[in-house]
C-alpha positions in Angstrom: 106.9 117.4 115.9 105.0 119.5 112.3 104.6 116.2 109.4 103.2 117.2 106.3 101.6 114.9 103.7 103.9 112.5 101.8 102.9 112.5 97.8 103.7 109.3 95.7 106.5 108.0 94.7 109.0 105.7 97.4 106.3 106.9 99.6 108.6 105.3 102.8 111.9 107.2 101.9 110.0 110.5 102.0 108.4 109.3 105.3 111.8 108.6 106.8 113.4 112.0 104.7 110.6 113.4 107.2 112.0 111.8 110.5 115.4 113.0 109.8 113.9 116.4 109.1 112.4 116.3 112.5 115.8 115.5 114.0 117.8 118.2 112.6 115.4 121.0 113.6 114.9 119.3 116.9 111.5 118.8 117.5 112.2 114.7 117.7 115.3 113.8 119.9 116.7 110.8 121.2 114.8 108.8 123.5 111.1 110.5 122.0 108.0 108.1 121.3 106.6 107.9 117.8 103.2 108.3 117.8 101.3 105.4 116.0 101.2 103.8 113.3 97.8 104.9 112.8 98.2 108.2 113.8 101.4 108.7 111.2 99.6 107.0 108.6 96.1 109.6 109.0 99.4 112.5 109.7 101.2 111.4 106.3 97.7 110.9 104.1 99.4 107.1 103.1 98.9 103.9 104.2 99.5 101.6 107.0 101.8 99.6 105.3 103.8 102.6 104.0 104.6 104.0 107.6 105.3 100.0 108.6 107.8 100.1 105.8 109.2 103.0 106.8 109.2 101.9 110.4 111.2 98.6 109.2 114.0 100.3 107.6 114.7 102.8 110.6 114.8 100.0 112.5 117.2 97.9 110.5 119.5 100.9 110.9 119.1 101.0 114.2 117.5 104.7 114.2 114.4 103.9 116.4 113.9 100.8 118.4 110.3 99.0 119.0 109.6 98.7 122.4 107.3 95.7 123.6 104.0 97.2 124.5 105.3 100.8 124.6 105.6 101.9 121.0 108.3 103.0 118.9 111.2 105.3 120.3 113.8 107.4 118.6 117.3 105.2 119.8 119.6 107.0 122.4 122.3 107.7 121.1 124.6 111.2 119.7 122.1 113.5 117.8 125.3 112.8 115.4 125.0 109.3 115.0 121.4 109.0 114.2 121.8 112.0 111.7 124.7 110.0 109.9 122.8 106.6 110.1 120.0 108.2 108.7 122.0 109.9 105.4 123.1 106.5 104.4 120.1 105.1 104.6 118.7 107.7 102.6 121.7 107.5 100.1 121.5 103.9 99.1 119.0 102.6 96.9 118.2 99.1 98.9 115.3 98.6 96.0 111.4 98.6 97.0 109.9 95.7 98.1 105.9 97.0 96.0 108.7 97.5 93.1 110.9 94.1 93.0 107.4 92.1 93.0 106.0 94.4 90.6 109.2 94.0 88.1 108.8 90.0 89.4 105.7 89.7 87.5 106.8 91.1 84.4 109.5 88.6 84.0 109.3 85.6 86.1 105.4 85.0 84.6 107.2 84.4 80.8 110.2 82.6 82.7 107.1 80.6 83.6 106.1 80.4 80.2 109.4 79.9 78.6 110.0 76.5 81.2 106.2 74.7 80.5 107.4 74.7 76.8 111.1 74.1 76.9 111.9 71.7 80.7 113.3 68.8 80.4 112.3 65.8 82.4 116.0 66.3 84.9 114.6 70.4 85.0 111.4 68.9 86.4 112.9 66.2 88.8 115.2 69.3 90.1 112.9 71.8 90.9 110.4 68.9 92.1 113.1 67.9 94.7 113.5 71.6 96.0 109.6 71.7 96.2 108.8 68.4 98.5 112.2 69.7 100.8 109.6 72.6 101.8 107.6 70.7 103.6 109.8 69.9 106.6 111.2 73.8 106.6 108.0 75.4 107.6 106.7 72.1 110.1 109.4 73.0 111.6 109.4 76.5 112.0 112.6 76.9 110.2 113.7 79.3 107.5 113.3 78.2 104.0 113.8 80.8 101.6 117.0 79.1 100.6 115.3 76.7 99.1 111.9 78.8 97.3 114.9 81.4 95.9 116.3 77.7 94.5 113.0 76.4 93.0 112.4 80.1 91.1 115.9 80.5 89.5 115.2 76.2 88.4 112.3 78.2 86.1 114.6 80.3 85.2 117.4 78.1 83.3 113.8 75.4 82.5 113.5 79.0 80.6 116.2 78.8 78.1 116.5 82.5 78.0 119.2 83.8 79.8 118.5 87.7 79.4 115.4 87.0 81.5 116.9 85.2 84.0 120.0 87.6 84.6 117.0 89.7 85.4 116.0 87.7 87.9 119.0 87.1 89.5 119.3 91.0 89.9 116.0 91.2 91.7 116.5 88.4 94.0 120.3 90.1 94.7 118.0 93.6 95.7 116.1 90.9 98.0 118.8 90.7 100.2 119.1 94.2 101.0 117.8 94.8 105.3 114.8 96.6 103.9 113.3 93.4 102.3 114.6 91.7 105.1 112.5 93.3 107.6 109.7 94.4 105.9 108.9 90.1 105.4 110.1 89.6 108.3 107.0 92.1 109.9 104.8 91.6 106.8 105.1 88.6 105.7 106.3 85.9 108.1 103.2 84.5 109.6 100.7 81.7 110.7 99.6 79.7 107.3 101.7 82.1 105.0 104.5 79.6 104.1 102.0 77.2 103.8 99.9 79.5 101.0 103.3 79.8 99.6 104.8 76.7 99.0 101.3 75.6 97.2 101.3 78.1 95.2 104.8 76.5 94.2 102.8 73.2 93.2 100.6 74.8 91.2 102.9 76.5 89.3 105.2 73.2 88.4 102.4 71.4 87.9 101.6 73.8 85.6 105.2 73.4 84.2 105.1 70.0 84.2 102.0 69.9 82.5 104.0 72.3 79.4 100.9 73.9 80.0 102.3 77.9 79.3 99.5 80.2 80.0 98.7 77.9 82.9 102.0 78.4 84.3 102.2 81.9 83.7 99.2 82.4 85.6 100.1 80.0 88.5 103.0 82.2 88.7 101.5 86.3 88.5 98.7 84.5 90.8 101.7 83.7 93.3 103.6 87.1 92.9 99.6 89.2 93.7 99.2 87.1 96.9 102.7 87.9 98.0 102.0 91.7 96.6 98.9 91.6 99.0 101.1 90.3 102.1 103.3 93.4 102.3 100.7 95.6 101.7 98.3 94.2 104.1 
């Protein structure tokens, strides 16, 4: 198989497109083992994070499968079914996780600052109630993204800006895509990170409760910067 250097802009989609091309021209076949993550990153001239992102969406769409201790393989099955899966994936806009985080920075920094100015005592109580529910989930190793999403939505509600709140809702909806869930599982869910994110939520809440607009904005941006670093680490 022969791959080419990847240019920027939706890098993971271009990696997927090259794998599609290799399947079309017979350079890759069902059952073939793909080069390692490090090798693919070198061949494509991209970061390993971009390769992980591409492999995550390919696996989510059942084009490849990872076998523990052996590597990543093109799934067994008819060539046509694999090509159909790839075609659907390439033409479906699921939202690039890094672009979503970038957009959230623009929106949620402002929402946090507004919330610090406009939150009522009831808003603060509602946010604190949600934040206080998270440690038990973390301790039990349970999924708690519903609580963290609700916390961010409560900040938007407290900001009293329906336009920004609507933008946030759209971004949060994009985070339900297969790609986001797979990348989140592969790159974010690991020991210690859930606790760090919880502590970041506490800092955001404390700044809002103290009516510290700039502190709330900074705490939110620091939190999203950390998520971004974890996505590409």
